[in-house]
N, C-alpha and C positions, 0 to 999 in steps of 0.2 A: 158718465152716461152719454152715449152717442145720440145725436139727433137722428130722427128718421131720415132715410135716404131721400125721400121726396122733398122734405123740408131743406135738406142740405143742397140738393140740386137747385131748388127754387132760389135759395139764398145766393148760391154761386152764379146763377144766371143774372141775378140783379147786380152782383159785383161786376160782372163783365159789362153790363150796360153802363154802370157808373164809371168804370174805367174809360170807356169810349167817349163819355161826355166830359171828362176832366179837362181843365185847361192844358194847353200844349206843354207848358213848363212842368206841370205835375206829372204828366205822362212821361216826359223826358227823364225825370227822376226815377220813375219806376222801370226805365230801361236799364238802370245801373243798380238799383236797390230792389232785390226780390221781394215780392209780396206773397206771404203765405196765409192761407185761410184754414183755421182749425176750429173745432167745435168749442173748445174752451182752453184756457192756458194750462200748461203743465205745472206740476208741483214745484219744479225748480224755478219757473217763471214767477209763480205765486210768491215763493220765498224771496226772490230777488227784488221784487217791488213791494214786499210786505203787504200783499193783498190778503184780506180775510176770507173772501169767498170768490170762486171762479167767475161768478156772474157779475162781479164788480168791474171786470176788465172788458173793454170793447176792442182795444188795440194796444199795441206796444211796438216801439222802435228799439231794436237792439243794435249796439255799435259793432260788436265783433261776433260774427261778420255782420255788416250792415244788412238788416232785414226788417221789414214791416210785417207785423203779425196782425191779422184780424181774427177776432173770436166771435163766432156765430151766436152763441148763446147770449152773451152780454149785449150784443147789438140787437138781437131779436127781442130781448126783454124790453128794451127801450121803445120798441115799435109795437108792443103788444098792449092792448087795452084791458080794462077790468073784466071784460067778457071773454078774455083769452083769444081775441081776434087780432091778427096782424094787420096793421095799417100799412099797405104797400108804399104809399107816398112817404110815410114817416120812416119806413125801413130803408128806402132808397136814400133819403136824406141822412140818416144815421150812418149808413155805409160811406157816403160821400164825406161827411164831416170827419169820420174816424180816419179815413185814408188821408185826407188833407191835414189832419191833426198830426199824424205820424210822419208825414212828409216834412212838416214844419219842424218837428224834432230832429229829423235827419239834417235839416239845414241849420241846426244849432239853436233853435228857439227853446226857451224854457216854458213851463206851464202858463205863466203870466202872459208872456208874449203870444203864445198860441191862443189863449183866451181873448186877447185883444183883437185877434183876427176873426173871432167868432167861431172857432173850431173847438168848442167845448163838448 
């Protein structure tokens, strides 16, 4: 299920804002590692990480080729309250944390090390 175009555009605009505000070192990583934004992970990605539901994934770093994937639906769900309203500040924070989390994986950190940095 694709997200509505206006929600996709809104999310992508926030991604651009987050990218502009990232530390210089993080932006330098993204100069060599592509960042892709998708509504949700593909079935092959789901199988590769043994995920049960597409909404469980917010991001993924793949090694070959090195790529950082952001998944809109998973991130949006983390920023949506019980009244089905998106908290923009929380959405910005979830996008930021997800990007930094995947950059940390690119740099060789495992989930424990990434968690110690606060990028969970």
